[in-house]
mmCIF entry with sequence, helices, sheets and N, C-alpha, C, O atoms, coordinates in Angstrom:
data_MODEL
# 
_entry.id   MODEL 
# 
_entity.id                         1 
_entity.type                       polymer 
_entity.pdbx_number_of_molecules   1 
# 
_entity_poly.entity_id                      1 
_entity_poly.type                           'polypeptide(L)' 
_entity_poly.nstd_linkage                   no 
_entity_poly.nstd_monomer                   no 
_entity_poly.pdbx_seq_one_letter_code       
;(UNK)(UNK)(UNK)(UNK)(UNK)(UNK)(UNK)(UNK)(UNK)(UNK)(UNK)(UNK)(UNK)(UNK)(UNK)(UNK)
(UNK)(UNK)(UNK)(UNK)(UNK)(UNK)(UNK)(UNK)(UNK)(UNK)(UNK)(UNK)(UNK)(UNK)(UNK)(UNK)
(UNK)(UNK)(UNK)(UNK)(UNK)(UNK)(UNK)(UNK)(UNK)(UNK)(UNK)(UNK)(UNK)(UNK)(UNK)
;
_entity_poly.pdbx_seq_one_letter_code_can   XXXXXXXXXXXXXXXXXXXXXXXXXXXXXXXXXXXXXXXXXXXXXXX 
_entity_poly.pdbx_strand_id                 A 
# 
loop_
_entity_poly_seq.entity_id 
_entity_poly_seq.num 
_entity_poly_seq.mon_id 
_entity_poly_seq.hetero 
1 1  UNK n 
1 2  UNK n 
1 3  UNK n 
1 4  UNK n 
1 5  UNK n 
1 6  UNK n 
1 7  UNK n 
1 8  UNK n 
1 9  UNK n 
1 10 UNK n 
1 11 UNK n 
1 12 UNK n 
1 13 UNK n 
1 14 UNK n 
1 15 UNK n 
1 16 UNK n 
1 17 UNK n 
1 18 UNK n 
1 19 UNK n 
1 20 UNK n 
1 21 UNK n 
1 22 UNK n 
1 23 UNK n 
1 24 UNK n 
1 25 UNK n 
1 26 UNK n 
1 27 UNK n 
1 28 UNK n 
1 29 UNK n 
1 30 UNK n 
1 31 UNK n 
1 32 UNK n 
1 33 UNK n 
1 34 UNK n 
1 35 UNK n 
1 36 UNK n 
1 37 UNK n 
1 38 UNK n 
1 39 UNK n 
1 40 UNK n 
1 41 UNK n 
1 42 UNK n 
1 43 UNK n 
1 44 UNK n 
1 45 UNK n 
1 46 UNK n 
1 47 UNK n 
# 
_struct_asym.id          A 
_struct_asym.entity_id   1 
# 
loop_
_struct_conf.conf_type_id 
_struct_conf.id 
_struct_conf.pdbx_PDB_helix_id 
_struct_conf.beg_label_comp_id 
_struct_conf.beg_label_asym_id 
_struct_conf.beg_label_seq_id 
_struct_conf.pdbx_beg_PDB_ins_code 
_struct_conf.end_label_comp_id 
_struct_conf.end_label_asym_id 
_struct_conf.end_label_seq_id 
_struct_conf.pdbx_end_PDB_ins_code 
_struct_conf.beg_auth_comp_id 
_struct_conf.beg_auth_asym_id 
_struct_conf.beg_auth_seq_id 
_struct_conf.end_auth_comp_id 
_struct_conf.end_auth_asym_id 
_struct_conf.end_auth_seq_id 
_struct_conf.pdbx_PDB_helix_class 
_struct_conf.details 
_struct_conf.pdbx_PDB_helix_length 
HELX_P HELX_P1 AA1 UNK A 13 ? UNK A 15 ? UNK A 13 UNK A 15 5 ? 3  
HELX_P HELX_P2 AA2 UNK A 19 ? UNK A 46 ? UNK A 19 UNK A 46 1 ? 28 
# 
_struct_conf_type.id          HELX_P 
_struct_conf_type.criteria    ? 
_struct_conf_type.reference   ? 
# 
loop_
_atom_site.group_PDB 
_atom_site.id 
_atom_site.type_symbol 
_atom_site.label_atom_id 
_atom_site.label_alt_id 
_atom_site.label_comp_id 
_atom_site.label_asym_id 
_atom_site.label_entity_id 
_atom_site.label_seq_id 
_atom_site.pdbx_PDB_ins_code 
_atom_site.Cartn_x 
_atom_site.Cartn_y 
_atom_site.Cartn_z 
_atom_site.occupancy 
_atom_site.B_iso_or_equiv 
_atom_site.pdbx_formal_charge 
_atom_site.auth_seq_id 
_atom_site.auth_comp_id 
_atom_site.auth_asym_id 
_atom_site.auth_atom_id 
_atom_site.pdbx_PDB_model_num 
ATOM 1   N N  . UNK A 1 1  ? 96.081  62.473 -17.925 1.00 0.00 ? 1  UNK A N  1 
ATOM 2   C CA . UNK A 1 1  ? 97.056  63.081 -17.026 1.00 0.00 ? 1  UNK A CA 1 
ATOM 3   C C  . UNK A 1 1  ? 98.122  62.045 -16.661 1.00 0.00 ? 1  UNK A C  1 
ATOM 4   O O  . UNK A 1 1  ? 97.799  60.900 -16.342 1.00 0.00 ? 1  UNK A O  1 
ATOM 5   N N  . UNK A 1 2  ? 99.363  62.443 -16.708 1.00 0.00 ? 2  UNK A N  1 
ATOM 6   C CA . UNK A 1 2  ? 100.468 61.563 -16.355 1.00 0.00 ? 2  UNK A CA 1 
ATOM 7   C C  . UNK A 1 2  ? 100.682 61.631 -14.845 1.00 0.00 ? 2  UNK A C  1 
ATOM 8   O O  . UNK A 1 2  ? 100.865 62.713 -14.288 1.00 0.00 ? 2  UNK A O  1 
ATOM 9   N N  . UNK A 1 3  ? 100.658 60.486 -14.192 1.00 0.00 ? 3  UNK A N  1 
ATOM 10  C CA . UNK A 1 3  ? 100.830 60.437 -12.741 1.00 0.00 ? 3  UNK A CA 1 
ATOM 11  C C  . UNK A 1 3  ? 102.241 60.037 -12.332 1.00 0.00 ? 3  UNK A C  1 
ATOM 12  O O  . UNK A 1 3  ? 102.477 59.702 -11.171 1.00 0.00 ? 3  UNK A O  1 
ATOM 13  N N  . UNK A 1 4  ? 103.173 60.066 -13.264 1.00 0.00 ? 4  UNK A N  1 
ATOM 14  C CA . UNK A 1 4  ? 104.540 59.660 -12.969 1.00 0.00 ? 4  UNK A CA 1 
ATOM 15  C C  . UNK A 1 4  ? 105.393 60.873 -12.627 1.00 0.00 ? 4  UNK A C  1 
ATOM 16  O O  . UNK A 1 4  ? 105.384 61.876 -13.340 1.00 0.00 ? 4  UNK A O  1 
ATOM 17  N N  . UNK A 1 5  ? 106.125 60.768 -11.529 1.00 0.00 ? 5  UNK A N  1 
ATOM 18  C CA . UNK A 1 5  ? 107.073 61.806 -11.127 1.00 0.00 ? 5  UNK A CA 1 
ATOM 19  C C  . UNK A 1 5  ? 108.419 61.119 -10.959 1.00 0.00 ? 5  UNK A C  1 
ATOM 20  O O  . UNK A 1 5  ? 108.515 60.101 -10.272 1.00 0.00 ? 5  UNK A O  1 
ATOM 21  N N  . UNK A 1 6  ? 109.451 61.660 -11.574 1.00 0.00 ? 6  UNK A N  1 
ATOM 22  C CA . UNK A 1 6  ? 110.778 61.066 -11.420 1.00 0.00 ? 6  UNK A CA 1 
ATOM 23  C C  . UNK A 1 6  ? 111.829 62.163 -11.323 1.00 0.00 ? 6  UNK A C  1 
ATOM 24  O O  . UNK A 1 6  ? 111.653 63.270 -11.832 1.00 0.00 ? 6  UNK A O  1 
ATOM 25  N N  . UNK A 1 7  ? 112.910 61.828 -10.664 1.00 0.00 ? 7  UNK A N  1 
ATOM 26  C CA . UNK A 1 7  ? 114.052 62.724 -10.535 1.00 0.00 ? 7  UNK A CA 1 
ATOM 27  C C  . UNK A 1 7  ? 115.310 61.882 -10.671 1.00 0.00 ? 7  UNK A C  1 
ATOM 28  O O  . UNK A 1 7  ? 115.312 60.696 -10.341 1.00 0.00 ? 7  UNK A O  1 
ATOM 29  N N  . UNK A 1 8  ? 116.369 62.494 -11.153 1.00 0.00 ? 8  UNK A N  1 
ATOM 30  C CA . UNK A 1 8  ? 117.649 61.812 -11.295 1.00 0.00 ? 8  UNK A CA 1 
ATOM 31  C C  . UNK A 1 8  ? 118.646 62.449 -10.343 1.00 0.00 ? 8  UNK A C  1 
ATOM 32  O O  . UNK A 1 8  ? 118.737 63.673 -10.251 1.00 0.00 ? 8  UNK A O  1 
ATOM 33  N N  . UNK A 1 9  ? 119.392 61.610 -9.637  1.00 0.00 ? 9  UNK A N  1 
ATOM 34  C CA . UNK A 1 9  ? 120.436 62.089 -8.732  1.00 0.00 ? 9  UNK A CA 1 
ATOM 35  C C  . UNK A 1 9  ? 121.785 61.737 -9.353  1.00 0.00 ? 9  UNK A C  1 
ATOM 36  O O  . UNK A 1 9  ? 122.057 60.573 -9.646  1.00 0.00 ? 9  UNK A O  1 
ATOM 37  N N  . UNK A 1 10 ? 122.623 62.749 -9.550  1.00 0.00 ? 10 UNK A N  1 
ATOM 38  C CA . UNK A 1 10 ? 123.957 62.543 -10.108 1.00 0.00 ? 10 UNK A CA 1 
ATOM 39  C C  . UNK A 1 10 ? 124.987 63.149 -9.166  1.00 0.00 ? 10 UNK A C  1 
ATOM 40  O O  . UNK A 1 10 ? 124.814 64.261 -8.667  1.00 0.00 ? 10 UNK A O  1 
ATOM 41  N N  . UNK A 1 11 ? 126.059 62.402 -8.931  1.00 0.00 ? 11 UNK A N  1 
ATOM 42  C CA . UNK A 1 11 ? 127.160 62.946 -8.132  1.00 0.00 ? 11 UNK A CA 1 
ATOM 43  C C  . UNK A 1 11 ? 128.473 62.627 -8.837  1.00 0.00 ? 11 UNK A C  1 
ATOM 44  O O  . UNK A 1 11 ? 128.571 61.660 -9.592  1.00 0.00 ? 11 UNK A O  1 
ATOM 45  N N  . UNK A 1 12 ? 129.468 63.450 -8.579  1.00 0.00 ? 12 UNK A N  1 
ATOM 46  C CA . UNK A 1 12 ? 130.813 63.206 -9.089  1.00 0.00 ? 12 UNK A CA 1 
ATOM 47  C C  . UNK A 1 12 ? 131.581 62.507 -7.973  1.00 0.00 ? 12 UNK A C  1 
ATOM 48  O O  . UNK A 1 12 ? 132.129 63.158 -7.083  1.00 0.00 ? 12 UNK A O  1 
ATOM 49  N N  . UNK A 1 13 ? 131.616 61.185 -8.026  1.00 0.00 ? 13 UNK A N  1 
ATOM 50  C CA . UNK A 1 13 ? 132.235 60.397 -6.957  1.00 0.00 ? 13 UNK A CA 1 
ATOM 51  C C  . UNK A 1 13 ? 133.741 60.632 -6.870  1.00 0.00 ? 13 UNK A C  1 
ATOM 52  O O  . UNK A 1 13 ? 134.340 60.394 -5.822  1.00 0.00 ? 13 UNK A O  1 
ATOM 53  N N  . UNK A 1 14 ? 134.356 61.092 -7.946  1.00 0.00 ? 14 UNK A N  1 
ATOM 54  C CA . UNK A 1 14 ? 135.798 61.351 -7.918  1.00 0.00 ? 14 UNK A CA 1 
ATOM 55  C C  . UNK A 1 14 ? 136.149 62.494 -6.971  1.00 0.00 ? 14 UNK A C  1 
ATOM 56  O O  . UNK A 1 14 ? 137.268 62.557 -6.461  1.00 0.00 ? 14 UNK A O  1 
ATOM 57  N N  . UNK A 1 15 ? 135.198 63.399 -6.731  1.00 0.00 ? 15 UNK A N  1 
ATOM 58  C CA . UNK A 1 15 ? 135.455 64.533 -5.841  1.00 0.00 ? 15 UNK A CA 1 
ATOM 59  C C  . UNK A 1 15 ? 135.260 64.160 -4.372  1.00 0.00 ? 15 UNK A C  1 
ATOM 60  O O  . UNK A 1 15 ? 135.593 64.946 -3.485  1.00 0.00 ? 15 UNK A O  1 
ATOM 61  N N  . UNK A 1 16 ? 134.723 62.971 -4.108  1.00 0.00 ? 16 UNK A N  1 
ATOM 62  C CA . UNK A 1 16 ? 134.496 62.528 -2.738  1.00 0.00 ? 16 UNK A CA 1 
ATOM 63  C C  . UNK A 1 16 ? 135.567 61.500 -2.376  1.00 0.00 ? 16 UNK A C  1 
ATOM 64  O O  . UNK A 1 16 ? 135.938 60.666 -3.202  1.00 0.00 ? 16 UNK A O  1 
ATOM 65  N N  . UNK A 1 17 ? 136.058 61.564 -1.146  1.00 0.00 ? 17 UNK A N  1 
ATOM 66  C CA . UNK A 1 17 ? 137.235 60.782 -0.777  1.00 0.00 ? 17 UNK A CA 1 
ATOM 67  C C  . UNK A 1 17 ? 136.957 59.323 -0.441  1.00 0.00 ? 17 UNK A C  1 
ATOM 68  O O  . UNK A 1 17 ? 137.777 58.457 -0.748  1.00 0.00 ? 17 UNK A O  1 
ATOM 69  N N  . UNK A 1 18 ? 135.831 59.036 0.177   1.00 0.00 ? 18 UNK A N  1 
ATOM 70  C CA . UNK A 1 18 ? 135.596 57.648 0.588   1.00 0.00 ? 18 UNK A CA 1 
ATOM 71  C C  . UNK A 1 18 ? 134.112 57.314 0.543   1.00 0.00 ? 18 UNK A C  1 
ATOM 72  O O  . UNK A 1 18 ? 133.278 58.169 0.244   1.00 0.00 ? 18 UNK A O  1 
ATOM 73  N N  . UNK A 1 19 ? 133.798 56.076 0.840   1.00 0.00 ? 19 UNK A N  1 
ATOM 74  C CA . UNK A 1 19 ? 132.420 55.589 0.753   1.00 0.00 ? 19 UNK A CA 1 
ATOM 75  C C  . UNK A 1 19 ? 131.500 56.344 1.711   1.00 0.00 ? 19 UNK A C  1 
ATOM 76  O O  . UNK A 1 19 ? 130.318 56.527 1.416   1.00 0.00 ? 19 UNK A O  1 
ATOM 77  N N  . UNK A 1 20 ? 132.023 56.781 2.841   1.00 0.00 ? 20 UNK A N  1 
ATOM 78  C CA . UNK A 1 20 ? 131.208 57.514 3.813   1.00 0.00 ? 20 UNK A CA 1 
ATOM 79  C C  . UNK A 1 20 ? 130.779 58.859 3.226   1.00 0.00 ? 20 UNK A C  1 
ATOM 80  O O  . UNK A 1 20 ? 129.617 59.245 3.354   1.00 0.00 ? 20 UNK A O  1 
ATOM 81  N N  . UNK A 1 21 ? 131.687 59.562 2.595   1.00 0.00 ? 21 UNK A N  1 
ATOM 82  C CA . UNK A 1 21 ? 131.346 60.847 1.974   1.00 0.00 ? 21 UNK A CA 1 
ATOM 83  C C  . UNK A 1 21 ? 130.350 60.654 0.838   1.00 0.00 ? 21 UNK A C  1 
ATOM 84  O O  . UNK A 1 21 ? 129.428 61.453 0.672   1.00 0.00 ? 21 UNK A O  1 
ATOM 85  N N  . UNK A 1 22 ? 130.536 59.585 0.052   1.00 0.00 ? 22 UNK A N  1 
ATOM 86  C CA . UNK A 1 22 ? 129.601 59.305 -1.043  1.00 0.00 ? 22 UNK A CA 1 
ATOM 87  C C  . UNK A 1 22 ? 128.215 59.026 -0.480  1.00 0.00 ? 22 UNK A C  1 
ATOM 88  O O  . UNK A 1 22 ? 127.221 59.538 -0.994  1.00 0.00 ? 22 UNK A O  1 
ATOM 89  N N  . UNK A 1 23 ? 128.142 58.210 0.580   1.00 0.00 ? 23 UNK A N  1 
ATOM 90  C CA . UNK A 1 23 ? 126.853 57.889 1.204   1.00 0.00 ? 23 UNK A CA 1 
ATOM 91  C C  . UNK A 1 23 ? 126.193 59.148 1.763   1.00 0.00 ? 23 UNK A C  1 
ATOM 92  O O  . UNK A 1 23 ? 124.993 59.351 1.575   1.00 0.00 ? 23 UNK A O  1 
ATOM 93  N N  . UNK A 1 24 ? 126.961 59.993 2.445   1.00 0.00 ? 24 UNK A N  1 
ATOM 94  C CA . UNK A 1 24 ? 126.411 61.222 3.015   1.00 0.00 ? 24 UNK A CA 1 
ATOM 95  C C  . UNK A 1 24 ? 125.861 62.134 1.922   1.00 0.00 ? 24 UNK A C  1 
ATOM 96  O O  . UNK A 1 24 ? 124.784 62.710 2.077   1.00 0.00 ? 24 UNK A O  1 
ATOM 97  N N  . UNK A 1 25 ? 126.588 62.267 0.826   1.00 0.00 ? 25 UNK A N  1 
ATOM 98  C CA . UNK A 1 25 ? 126.148 63.126 -0.277  1.00 0.00 ? 25 UNK A CA 1 
ATOM 99  C C  . UNK A 1 25 ? 124.874 62.569 -0.913  1.00 0.00 ? 25 UNK A C  1 
ATOM 100 O O  . UNK A 1 25 ? 123.950 63.324 -1.217  1.00 0.00 ? 25 UNK A O  1 
ATOM 101 N N  . UNK A 1 26 ? 124.825 61.247 -1.115  1.00 0.00 ? 26 UNK A N  1 
ATOM 102 C CA . UNK A 1 26 ? 123.626 60.633 -1.684  1.00 0.00 ? 26 UNK A CA 1 
ATOM 103 C C  . UNK A 1 26 ? 122.420 60.818 -0.775  1.00 0.00 ? 26 UNK A C  1 
ATOM 104 O O  . UNK A 1 26 ? 121.325 61.106 -1.258  1.00 0.00 ? 26 UNK A O  1 
ATOM 105 N N  . UNK A 1 27 ? 122.601 60.659 0.530   1.00 0.00 ? 27 UNK A N  1 
ATOM 106 C CA . UNK A 1 27 ? 121.493 60.823 1.471   1.00 0.00 ? 27 UNK A CA 1 
ATOM 107 C C  . UNK A 1 27 ? 121.006 62.269 1.478   1.00 0.00 ? 27 UNK A C  1 
ATOM 108 O O  . UNK A 1 27 ? 119.800 62.513 1.512   1.00 0.00 ? 27 UNK A O  1 
ATOM 109 N N  . UNK A 1 28 ? 121.923 63.222 1.445   1.00 0.00 ? 28 UNK A N  1 
ATOM 110 C CA . UNK A 1 28 ? 121.557 64.644 1.403   1.00 0.00 ? 28 UNK A CA 1 
ATOM 111 C C  . UNK A 1 28 ? 120.741 64.948 0.140   1.00 0.00 ? 28 UNK A C  1 
ATOM 112 O O  . UNK A 1 28 ? 119.709 65.617 0.200   1.00 0.00 ? 28 UNK A O  1 
ATOM 113 N N  . UNK A 1 29 ? 121.213 64.455 -0.979  1.00 0.00 ? 29 UNK A N  1 
ATOM 114 C CA . UNK A 1 29 ? 120.514 64.711 -2.241  1.00 0.00 ? 29 UNK A CA 1 
ATOM 115 C C  . UNK A 1 29 ? 119.168 63.995 -2.276  1.00 0.00 ? 29 UNK A C  1 
ATOM 116 O O  . UNK A 1 29 ? 118.194 64.534 -2.802  1.00 0.00 ? 29 UNK A O  1 
ATOM 117 N N  . UNK A 1 30 ? 119.107 62.793 -1.724  1.00 0.00 ? 30 UNK A N  1 
ATOM 118 C CA . UNK A 1 30 ? 117.845 62.042 -1.699  1.00 0.00 ? 30 UNK A CA 1 
ATOM 119 C C  . UNK A 1 30 ? 116.797 62.777 -0.866  1.00 0.00 ? 30 UNK A C  1 
ATOM 120 O O  . UNK A 1 30 ? 115.625 62.808 -1.243  1.00 0.00 ? 30 UNK A O  1 
ATOM 121 N N  . UNK A 1 31 ? 117.201 63.369 0.260   1.00 0.00 ? 31 UNK A N  1 
ATOM 122 C CA . UNK A 1 31 ? 116.261 64.142 1.089   1.00 0.00 ? 31 UNK A CA 1 
ATOM 123 C C  . UNK A 1 31 ? 115.705 65.331 0.312   1.00 0.00 ? 31 UNK A C  1 
ATOM 124 O O  . UNK A 1 31 ? 114.507 65.608 0.369   1.00 0.00 ? 31 UNK A O  1 
ATOM 125 N N  . UNK A 1 32 ? 116.570 66.031 -0.411  1.00 0.00 ? 32 UNK A N  1 
ATOM 126 C CA . UNK A 1 32 ? 116.126 67.186 -1.197  1.00 0.00 ? 32 UNK A CA 1 
ATOM 127 C C  . UNK A 1 32 ? 115.139 66.757 -2.281  1.00 0.00 ? 32 UNK A C  1 
ATOM 128 O O  . UNK A 1 32 ? 114.114 67.407 -2.490  1.00 0.00 ? 32 UNK A O  1 
ATOM 129 N N  . UNK A 1 33 ? 115.451 65.673 -2.961  1.00 0.00 ? 33 UNK A N  1 
ATOM 130 C CA . UNK A 1 33 ? 114.564 65.179 -4.020  1.00 0.00 ? 33 UNK A CA 1 
ATOM 131 C C  . UNK A 1 33 ? 113.238 64.721 -3.426  1.00 0.00 ? 33 UNK A C  1 
ATOM 132 O O  . UNK A 1 33 ? 112.182 64.946 -4.016  1.00 0.00 ? 33 UNK A O  1 
ATOM 133 N N  . UNK A 1 34 ? 113.288 64.084 -2.267  1.00 0.00 ? 34 UNK A N  1 
ATOM 134 C CA . UNK A 1 34 ? 112.062 63.622 -1.607  1.00 0.00 ? 34 UNK A CA 1 
ATOM 135 C C  . UNK A 1 34 ? 111.145 64.803 -1.305  1.00 0.00 ? 34 UNK A C  1 
ATOM 136 O O  . UNK A 1 34 ? 109.939 64.725 -1.540  1.00 0.00 ? 34 UNK A O  1 
ATOM 137 N N  . UNK A 1 35 ? 111.696 65.881 -0.795  1.00 0.00 ? 35 UNK A N  1 
ATOM 138 C CA . UNK A 1 35 ? 110.892 67.076 -0.509  1.00 0.00 ? 35 UNK A CA 1 
ATOM 139 C C  . UNK A 1 35 ? 110.263 67.629 -1.784  1.00 0.00 ? 35 UNK A C  1 
ATOM 140 O O  . UNK A 1 35 ? 109.083 67.980 -1.800  1.00 0.00 ? 35 UNK A O  1 
ATOM 141 N N  . UNK A 1 36 ? 111.055 67.704 -2.854  1.00 0.00 ? 36 UNK A N  1 
ATOM 142 C CA . UNK A 1 36 ? 110.536 68.204 -4.129  1.00 0.00 ? 36 UNK A CA 1 
ATOM 143 C C  . UNK A 1 36 ? 109.400 67.323 -4.634  1.00 0.00 ? 36 UNK A C  1 
ATOM 144 O O  . UNK A 1 36 ? 108.378 67.820 -5.107  1.00 0.00 ? 36 UNK A O  1 
ATOM 145 N N  . UNK A 1 37 ? 109.589 66.012 -4.527  1.00 0.00 ? 37 UNK A N  1 
ATOM 146 C CA . UNK A 1 37 ? 108.573 65.083 -5.016  1.00 0.00 ? 37 UNK A CA 1 
ATOM 147 C C  . UNK A 1 37 ? 107.295 65.185 -4.192  1.00 0.00 ? 37 UNK A C  1 
ATOM 148 O O  . UNK A 1 37 ? 106.199 65.093 -4.745  1.00 0.00 ? 37 UNK A O  1 
ATOM 149 N N  . UNK A 1 38 ? 107.417 65.372 -2.885  1.00 0.00 ? 38 UNK A N  1 
ATOM 150 C CA . UNK A 1 38 ? 106.231 65.532 -2.043  1.00 0.00 ? 38 UNK A CA 1 
ATOM 151 C C  . UNK A 1 38 ? 105.431 66.757 -2.464  1.00 0.00 ? 38 UNK A C  1 
ATOM 152 O O  . UNK A 1 38 ? 104.203 66.707 -2.531  1.00 0.00 ? 38 UNK A O  1 
ATOM 153 N N  . UNK A 1 39 ? 106.123 67.857 -2.747  1.00 0.00 ? 39 UNK A N  1 
ATOM 154 C CA . UNK A 1 39 ? 105.448 69.074 -3.205  1.00 0.00 ? 39 UNK A CA 1 
ATOM 155 C C  . UNK A 1 39 ? 104.742 68.804 -4.530  1.00 0.00 ? 39 UNK A C  1 
ATOM 156 O O  . UNK A 1 39 ? 103.596 69.213 -4.717  1.00 0.00 ? 39 UNK A O  1 
ATOM 157 N N  . UNK A 1 40 ? 105.415 68.121 -5.442  1.00 0.00 ? 40 UNK A N  1 
ATOM 158 C CA . UNK A 1 40 ? 104.817 67.817 -6.743  1.00 0.00 ? 40 UNK A CA 1 
ATOM 159 C C  . UNK A 1 40 ? 103.603 66.899 -6.596  1.00 0.00 ? 40 UNK A C  1 
ATOM 160 O O  . UNK A 1 40 ? 102.588 67.095 -7.266  1.00 0.00 ? 40 UNK A O  1 
ATOM 161 N N  . UNK A 1 41 ? 103.706 65.909 -5.728  1.00 0.00 ? 41 UNK A N  1 
ATOM 162 C CA . UNK A 1 41 ? 102.585 64.982 -5.511  1.00 0.00 ? 41 UNK A CA 1 
ATOM 163 C C  . UNK A 1 41 ? 101.389 65.724 -4.941  1.00 0.00 ? 41 UNK A C  1 
ATOM 164 O O  . UNK A 1 41 ? 100.261 65.524 -5.391  1.00 0.00 ? 41 UNK A O  1 
ATOM 165 N N  . UNK A 1 42 ? 101.627 66.581 -3.949  1.00 0.00 ? 42 UNK A N  1 
ATOM 166 C CA . UNK A 1 42 ? 100.523 67.330 -3.346  1.00 0.00 ? 42 UNK A CA 1 
ATOM 167 C C  . UNK A 1 42 ? 99.888  68.272 -4.368  1.00 0.00 ? 42 UNK A C  1 
ATOM 168 O O  . UNK A 1 42 ? 98.670  68.448 -4.371  1.00 0.00 ? 42 UNK A O  1 
ATOM 169 N N  . UNK A 1 43 ? 100.691 68.872 -5.225  1.00 0.00 ? 43 UNK A N  1 
ATOM 170 C CA . UNK A 1 43 ? 100.158 69.760 -6.260  1.00 0.00 ? 43 UNK A CA 1 
ATOM 171 C C  . UNK A 1 43 ? 99.281  68.977 -7.233  1.00 0.00 ? 43 UNK A C  1 
ATOM 172 O O  . UNK A 1 43 ? 98.241  69.473 -7.666  1.00 0.00 ? 43 UNK A O  1 
ATOM 173 N N  . UNK A 1 44 ? 99.691  67.766 -7.577  1.00 0.00 ? 44 UNK A N  1 
ATOM 174 C CA . UNK A 1 44 ? 98.893  66.942 -8.489  1.00 0.00 ? 44 UNK A CA 1 
ATOM 175 C C  . UNK A 1 44 ? 97.575  66.537 -7.840  1.00 0.00 ? 44 UNK A C  1 
ATOM 176 O O  . UNK A 1 44 ? 96.546  66.465 -8.512  1.00 0.00 ? 44 UNK A O  1 
ATOM 177 N N  . UNK A 1 45 ? 97.602  66.271 -6.535  1.00 0.00 ? 45 UNK A N  1 
ATOM 178 C CA . UNK A 1 45 ? 96.379  65.871 -5.833  1.00 0.00 ? 45 UNK A CA 1 
ATOM 179 C C  . UNK A 1 45 ? 95.370  67.013 -5.784  1.00 0.00 ? 45 UNK A C  1 
ATOM 180 O O  . UNK A 1 45 ? 94.162  66.778 -5.762  1.00 0.00 ? 45 UNK A O  1 
ATOM 181 N N  . UNK A 1 46 ? 95.866  68.250 -5.767  1.00 0.00 ? 46 UNK A N  1 
ATOM 182 C CA . UNK A 1 46 ? 94.980  69.410 -5.701  1.00 0.00 ? 46 UNK A CA 1 
ATOM 183 C C  . UNK A 1 46 ? 94.369  69.754 -7.054  1.00 0.00 ? 46 UNK A C  1 
ATOM 184 O O  . UNK A 1 46 ? 93.413  70.528 -7.119  1.00 0.00 ? 46 UNK A O  1 
ATOM 185 N N  . UNK A 1 47 ? 94.909  69.189 -8.137  1.00 0.00 ? 47 UNK A N  1 
ATOM 186 C CA . UNK A 1 47 ? 94.378  69.480 -9.482  1.00 0.00 ? 47 UNK A CA 1 
ATOM 187 C C  . UNK A 1 47 ? 93.011  68.869 -9.672  1.00 0.00 ? 47 UNK A C  1 
ATOM 188 O O  . UNK A 1 47 ? 92.414  69.012 -10.739 1.00 0.00 ? 47 UNK A O  1 
# 
């Protein structure tokens, strides 16, 4: 069984105006990925 879980976060920085917007978008996406990964980890633990 493979115990590795990975996700890739991609953003189009050209559509964001400044470093603050880029940081906010990255943090928002990181939270979403974190939730997904937690669900995947818990599902693997139940197997």
